[in-house]
N, C-alpha and C positions, 0 to 999 in steps of 0.2 A: 587437432591441435598438437603441434610439435612443441616440446619444452627442451630445447637446446640449452646448453649452459652458456654456450656462446652468446647466444641472444641475452639471457639473464646477467651476463657480465659485460655487455658491449658498452653500456652507458658509464661515460667516466674513465674508461679503459686507457684511451690514447692520452688523456691528460694526466693518468697515473703513470703511464711510462715515460712522458715527456720529463715529468718531476723526478722520475727515479734516475733519469738519464742526466739530469742537472747536477746530481748528488746533493742537492740541498733542498731546502722548502720543508713540506710536510708529506707525511705519508699516512694512508689510512689503513688501518688494520681490521682483520676480520670483526672484530668486535665492535667496530664502528666509531673506536677512539682515534684521536687525531693525536699523533705524538711529534715531539721535534726530532727531525733528521739531523745530526750534525754530519761532519764529512764522514762520519761515522757510520752509524748505521748502515754500512754499505761502503760509504764513499772511501774512507782511509783504507777498509780491508781489501778493495778493488784496487786500489792504488798500490798497496803493498805485494799484493798478489800479482798484478799485471808484469811484473818485472820477472817472474819466472815461466811466463806463457812462452810456449815454444821449447823449452827445455825438453830432452829427451828422457829424462828421468823424475820429471815432477809433473804434477798436474792440480788443478784448480776446480775444485766440486763446489756446485753452490746447492745447499739445502735450505727448507723453509726454517723460519724464527723457532718454532716449535720444537726443531730437531736438536737445538742446543741443550745440553743437560744442566737443569737449573742446579742441581747439587754437585755438579762436576764429574769427574771420570772416576767415580767410585761404585764399584759393583754393590756396595752394600745399600746403595741409595738409587739402583736402577740404571747405572751405565752396563749396557750390553743387554738389558733385559725389559720386562715391563711389555707395553702393547707394541712398540716398536722394537722387537726383540731383534739383535743383531749380534756380531761377533767383536768383542770388545776392544780389538786390535792392539792396545797397549798392554793388555794381560793376557796370558794364555789361560786356556780353557783345558778341563779334564777330556771332551769330547767334543765334536763338531757335527753339525748336519752336512750330507754330501749334498751334490746337485739333484739327486732323486729323493733327499729328504731322508736318507736312512742314516745310521750312525757310524761315524770315523773317530778315529783318535788325533788328538793333539798331544798333551801330556802325557795321557794314558797310553800304556802299551798293551794292557790285558784286563779285563774285567769279567766278574763271575757274580752271579746271583745265588743266594742259596734257595733250596727247593720250596722253602715257604714264602720266598719274595722280601724277606725281612731284611736281610743281611746281603750287602754289595761290598765286594772286595777289589780294589782298583790299584793295579799295579802301575807305576808312572816312572818316566825316563830319568835317568841321573844327570843329564848334561845340559840342563836348563839352570840358568842364573836369571838373578835380578840385576837390571842395568846400573844397581851400585854396587855389583861385584859379588853379592852375596849369592850361595847357592840356593836353589829352590828345592825343598824338601816336602815329604808327605808333612811334617809338622805345619809349613804354612798352609796346606789344602785344609787340613783340619781346622786351623785357626779360621780360615776364609770362610768354611761352611759352617761352623759353629757360631762365628759373629753374624753370618747372615741369617741364620735361624733365630738369633734372638733380637736383629736389629732390622731386617728388611722388610719394608713395606710395600713392597713391587713383588717381589718373587712369593710364591707360597711355599714354606717350609715346614708346613703343619705336620707333615708326615715325617720329618726327620728328628729322631731322638738325640743322635749324637754321631759325631764323626771322631775317629781314633787313628793314631799312626801306629801300625804294626812295626815298622821298621822306617828307615829314611826313605824308601821307595813303595812302600805299600801302605794304602790307605783302607779303613773299612768303616762304613756307613750304616747304621743301625737305625733301622726305620720303625714307626710306630704302626704301621699298615703296611700292606704289600703295594708296591708302586712300581709297574713294569717299565713305566714309561721315566724313570728316573735318569736314563742316559740322554734325555733330552733336556732335562733341567741342568744336567753337568755341561750341557753343550753351550750355555749362554752365563755361566758363573765364573767370571775372571778372578784368577788367585792374587791373592794379596800377599804382600811381604808382612809377616808377623814383626819382624823388626824394625819396619819402618812404616807403619801404620798408625795415622793419629787423625786430629780433626781437620787437619790441613790436607788430608791425603788427596781429596778430591780435586784441588787446583795443582797439586804437584805429585802426581801419580808415579809410583815406582812399580814397574812391572818385567815381565819376561817375555812380552809378545812381540811382533813383527815391528811395531813402532814405538818411539818415544814422543810424548808431549813435549814440544819444543816451545810454544807459546801459545797463549789463550787471551783473546781481547774480548772479554764478555760483549756479547751483542754484536759482535764484527765476525770474527773469525778465530779458527784452530789450524795451528800448523803441526803438523807429524814430520818426524823426520826417521828414516830406516833405523832400527836397532842393530848396529855394527856387531853385538854379540849373540845375536838370535841364534839358536841352535838349529833351525831350519832352514829351507832355502831363502836365500838373501832376496830381499822384495827388489823387484825392476823398478818400481817407482819410488826413490828415495826420499822424495818430498811429496806430501799431499796437503794442500792447503784448502781448507772447508770454510766457506763463506755461507754467513747465514742471512737470506733476503725474503722479503714477501715476494709473493708470485709475480707482480707487474714488475719489481725491480729486478727480480732474476731475468725476466725474458729481456729487461733493458740490458743486462751485463752482457746477454748472449750478442744482441744486436752490436753491442760496442766491442764485442771481440775481448772481454775481459774474463771470460770464464772458458774452460774447456768440455765442461759437462756440467748442465743445470738443470734442476726439476722442472717440469712444466705440467700444464693442465690441458686437457682435450680443447679446450676452449681456443687454444693457440695452434692446434694440430694442422690446421689450413695454410699457416704460415710459412714462408720460405726465407731462409736466413742465410746469406751466402756463407760457404766455409763450413756449414754446420750440417749434420743430418739428425732427422727425428728418429730415437730410439724406442721402443716399446717391449717392456718385460711383464711376462706372465706374472700373476699374482695369485694368491689365494686373499687378497683384500676385499673381502665382499661386501656388499651392500643389500640389505633385507630388512623387514620390519615384522615385529612379533605380532601376533594373534591371541589376545588372552582368551583361554581354553576353558573357562569357567565362567558360569553365569554372574552378573551384576548381583551386589546386595550385601557381600561381606567387606570387612576392611580389615588391613593389618594392625599390627600391633601399635603402630605409629597413628593410625587413623585414617591411612591412606585408603581410597576405594579400590576395590578389586573385582576385576572380571567385566564381562561385555555380553550381554544378551543375545547380540547378533553373532559374534565370532566364536561364542560357546559350544555352537553347533558344528560338528566336525565335517558335514557336508559342506558347510558354507567354507569352512577352511579349505577343504580340498577343491571347491569350486574356484575359489580365488587361485589357487596354486597352478590351475590350469588354465585359468581364464587371462593370464597376463602373457603379455607376448614379448618376452625376453629380448629376443633379438630385434625386435622395434626399438626397445630402450636403449640398447647399445647403439644402434645406427644414429638415433635421434638425438639421444642426451649425451654420447659419450663420442660421437663422430666416427664410430666404428672402432673405438680404442678399448675392447673389454669382451669378456666372454659370459655365457648364461652362467648362472649360479644356482645349485638345487640344495645344497648343503654347505654348511658352515667350514667344511674340509675339502672342497672341490679338488681334483688333483693330486692331493696327498696319499701316501702309501696306505692310508687307512679309510680312503673315500670308496664307499659303494656306489659304482656306476648306475644302478639301478635306481639310484635316488631322482634319476632325470625323467622328467615326463615332458610329453608334448604339447604345444599351445593348442587350446580345444576349447574355443569359445562357445560353441555348441553344447559340449559335453558340459561346461561349466554352468549354461542355462539348464541343461537337465536335472543337475545337481541341486541347484537351487530350488527347482519345481519340485523335487522329490523331497526336498527338506521342508516345503510347504510354504516358501517364500515366492509368492506369486505377484506380477507385475499389477500396478495400480493404474488409476486413468492417466496419471501423470507419467508412468512408465517405472516409477519406483516400487520397487517390492515391499510386500507387507506381511505380516504373520502375527495373527492373533491381536492385531492392532498394534502391533509394533513395526516399524520402519526399518529398511535395511539400510542404515548409513554408517559412516565412518568418518573420523578426522585424523586426516595423515598429519603426525607430529614430525617436525624436522628441527635439527639444530640452527637457529637463525643464521649464523655466521658461515652455514655450508652451502655454497651454491649448487653443487653436485647433488645433495641430498635434496635439496630444494625441488631441483628439475626430476629428480626419481620421484619425490612425492607427488608432484603434479602429474607426472606421466601415468603413475599407478592409479591415482584419482581419475584421470581420464578414462583410462582403459574400463577401469570399473563401473564407471557410469553406464557404459554400454551394456553391461550385464543388469542394469536396472537397480544398481546400488548408490545412494546418495551420498556423495564424497565430497570433502572440502579439504584444504591444507592449513596448517598453521605453522609458522616459525615461532619457536620458544627458546628460553635460555636452557641450560644443562640441568639445574635444578627442578625447575618446572617439568623438563622431560622425564626425569627420573620418575617423578612422583606419576604423574598421568599415564606413564607408559605401563602401568599396573592395569589400566583399563581400557588403553588405547594403543594403536599400533603407531610406533616411533619408527623412522629410518636410523639404523645402526650401522656401524661399520665394524666387522670383526675378522678375524683370521690369523693364526700363528703356528709356528712350526712345533706343534705339540697336539696330541690328542685332547689334551685337558681342555681346550676350547669348545669340544663338543661336550665333554662332562660338565663344565661349568655353566653352558647355556640350557642344558636339559635335564640333569640329573637334579633329583628331588632334593630339596634344602631339609636337613633334618630339624630346625627348628620351625620351619613353616608347613612342612609336609607337600611343599611344591616348588617347582622351578621358578626362579623368581619372576621374570618378565613376561612370561606366557599367559598368568601363572599355569603350570602343568604339572601332572605327575602320570607316570606309566610306570608300574613295577618291572614289566618284561624289558622296558629300555635301561631301567636302573640295574637290573641283575646283568645285563651283556657288559654293561660300562664297567660294574663292579667286579665282573669275571675277568675284564681285560686288564684291570689294575692289578687283580691278584695273579696274573699268568706269569710265571717265572722266564718264558721265552718271549721277548719283545716282539720279536716279528709274528710269533703266533697271536699276539695280543691284537694284531691289526683287524684279523677276522671278526674278532667280537667286536671292535668298534664298527666295523660294516655291520653287522648284525642290528645294532642298535638304531643304525640309520634306516635299514629294511632288511629284513629276514625272510621276504617273501609273502608275509601275512600281516606282520606288525612292524612299526617302528615308528620313526619321527619324519619320514619323508614318503613319496609314492603314494599310495592309498592309504598312508597311517594316519596319525593325529595331527599333523602338520601346525604345531603351535608356533612356528615361524615361516616365513616365506621369503626365501633367497632370491634375490633379482639378477645382480650382475657382479663379477669380479672385475675391477677397475684395472685396466693396464696401467703401469707407472711408466710415465712419459719423461724422456731427458732429450735435451738438445745437447749434441756432442759434437766437438770439433772435428773436422774430416781428418784422418790421420790417426785418431785414438782407438788403439784396440782394446775395448772393454772385454775383459773374461767372461765365459759363459756364468750366466746369472742363476742360481736357485731361484725356485719361486720366492717372489717376495712376500712378505707377510703384511698385516695391516699397518700402514704408516709409510707415508713417502718420505723416507729419510736415511738413516745410516744403512739400511740393507745393501743399497748400491755399492758401497765400499768395501763389503765384506771379503772380498777377494781383490782389492786395490793394487795390493803386493805383486799380482800377477798379470796388471794391464800394462800395456806398453806403446810405444809410437812407432809407426812406420814412416 
């Protein structure tokens, strides 16, 4: 049976599009709640933005409602960071990630790590100013990092002891522990002005980046204008309007010609819209599920049941890894817009290509036989009186994960595993994922994604959602963080995935099964030249405009 998301979304879509086109009525959100939509929730924004369509130095971009930063455009509260990592546009950063996900410079002109990895010295340019005319100095960088260390609930700054200004153009970071990937943190931290920072900064940000926040209408739109005093190359796109719309409304805006580029889903990919083309961007936005790697019977400190008697068998986990046809999933669930996933960091500089496996249902069956899980009269495998059974959980609001869960369950039934799926809210999902597989989304421009998922937690002695522990894997990742040479650390991150005999992929422990990387799809007006994109991380949002200053019209 095919579980195409277009099938799952079909009911009611036409009515939703007609409602969105009318600019009024009601709009049903993913949560199932119905909210009133004034001219607003898209209408007024589109009307305003429509007047700029066709300009040779402006562009209208449509993102989902969750891309709007609730706390405003303040790096201390997640702007530029978090799950949907992106360049902050309004603020400058010390470093940037390049199109090949290596490290380049923005404000920084040079950096050096001490031999023990505990001190980073960064030189910064002396020609950067904030949009209020004040010069940006090392004191502003120090203020930013020490502020985020004390207040940020999004970025991890537990490794930072303090930042100090050596002089106006030199900053020194003192770390509590070696952290070779510190440059990746510096790439997403927008620099704040010490003299102009206060409680309302998020609504009225002052920065030194490529753009100025000209207007923000909550729930509708954000308008950016080029910073005339920017120290770098002047943006080609001098005005960028971002509209926030639900998926159906975004498609309706495209059909009405009221957007230049708008996010969309694979369910719309077989549509044809006159004057637009469908763009697909590679991502490290992966979907997969955890497989609890310890037996059932224990509980967490909060009383949450841990472990699963079926998936605690490593041969079962390896069988599932090779018993899933990822190419079939991409074709049937994503309409062909995706790539197979085998690790949480596919295609990144620290990805180990040997993590890949071939689809081998016969081999999967043989592993299950070897583990003692033999088919019963009904075709379902059993062992010592236990049935081979799984419930795939997925967030009830996410149709893509629902379809992937259904496809995974369908494929595993053919191996003699009794499977079902269940949509749940996130509070329930986080609890039950300690003992059952849950469809997750991950992917970031930092090796810490690997660490956060697989490294043993000091408090529990297990990786949280597997639950899982492997001292060899921990050692590789600890050595990677302690490495004074960033690029040399990549090889250690690769070994944590698979070193030829051990690891978290291939014939290793397999506490997670990675299924697909989902292409990020956009309807783009003909004539719009979108600059080369680096791999998009998890989250279909701000990443598309990382280099909007380089876009152009032909």
